[in-house]
C-alpha positions as CSV (number, residue, x, y, z in Angstrom):
1,M,86.9,113.3,-24.4
2,H,87.8,109.9,-23.4
3,Y,88.6,107.8,-20.7
4,R,91.8,105.9,-20.1
5,N,90.5,103.0,-21.5
6,G,89.5,104.8,-24.8
7,R,85.4,105.0,-23.8
8,E,84.0,108.1,-25.1
9,A,83.2,110.4,-22.0
10,K,80.0,111.8,-21.4
11,N,78.7,114.2,-18.5
12,G,76.3,112.2,-16.4
13,D,78.7,109.3,-16.3
14,K,79.3,107.2,-13.3
15,I,83.3,107.3,-12.8
16,V,86.2,105.9,-11.0
17,Q,89.0,108.2,-11.2
18,L,92.8,106.6,-10.6
19,G,95.4,107.5,-8.7
20,S,99.1,106.7,-8.9
21,G,99.9,103.0,-9.6
22,G,95.9,102.4,-10.2
23,A,94.7,103.3,-6.8
24,V,91.3,104.5,-6.6
25,S,91.3,108.1,-5.5
26,A,87.4,109.2,-6.6
27,V,84.2,107.5,-7.2
28,G,81.2,110.2,-8.7
29,V,79.5,111.4,-11.3
30,L,81.4,113.4,-13.9
31,Y,79.9,116.9,-14.8
32,D,81.2,120.2,-16.4
33,A,83.5,118.5,-18.6
34,K,84.0,120.1,-21.9
35,P,84.6,118.6,-25.3
36,G,88.1,118.7,-26.6
37,N,89.8,117.9,-23.5
38,D,91.2,114.9,-21.8
39,H,93.1,116.4,-19.1
40,C,91.9,118.0,-15.8
41,N,88.6,118.4,-17.7
42,G,85.2,118.4,-15.7
43,T,84.3,117.8,-12.1
44,I,83.4,114.6,-10.1
45,A,80.3,114.9,-7.8
46,P,80.8,111.9,-5.1
47,I,78.0,109.6,-5.0
48,Q,76.8,109.6,-1.3
49,G,73.3,107.6,-1.0
50,P,71.9,105.6,2.0
51,L,73.4,102.1,3.1
52,T,73.6,99.3,1.1
53,T,73.4,95.9,2.1
54,A,76.7,94.0,1.0
55,C,76.3,91.0,-1.2
56,L,79.9,90.0,-0.7
57,C,79.6,87.4,-3.3
58,D,79.0,90.3,-5.7
59,C,82.1,92.4,-4.1
60,L,85.5,93.2,-5.0
61,H,87.8,94.4,-2.6
62,I,89.3,97.8,-4.2
63,D,93.0,96.3,-4.1
64,D,92.0,93.4,-6.2
65,V,90.5,95.9,-8.7
66,A,93.6,97.9,-8.8
67,Q,95.4,94.6,-9.6
68,M,93.2,93.9,-12.6
69,L,93.6,97.3,-13.9
70,G,97.5,96.9,-13.5
71,E,97.2,93.3,-15.3
72,K,95.3,95.5,-18.4
73,G,97.7,98.1,-18.4
74,L,95.2,100.4,-17.3
75,D,97.0,101.7,-14.2
76,Q,99.1,104.0,-16.1
77,R,98.2,107.1,-18.2
78,P,98.7,106.9,-21.7
79,A,102.2,108.3,-23.3
80,G,102.1,112.0,-24.0
81,K,98.9,112.7,-21.6
């Protein structure tokens, strides 16, 4: 099991799911993923916790993250998948 950028996927990982054009469609923890499949495999448990103070110097706007993914070619699925 591997993520779009080739990193090995493991149940319990905190993940970001990308939609069309690199837009973030979900954020959470991966569970129930079964080895041998990178497609429609597993479930994302949303991360919901207490409020967090935002240190803006440590934050990025979600559109800027999507743009960075596009610059690296990670906004599109690999061919054949």
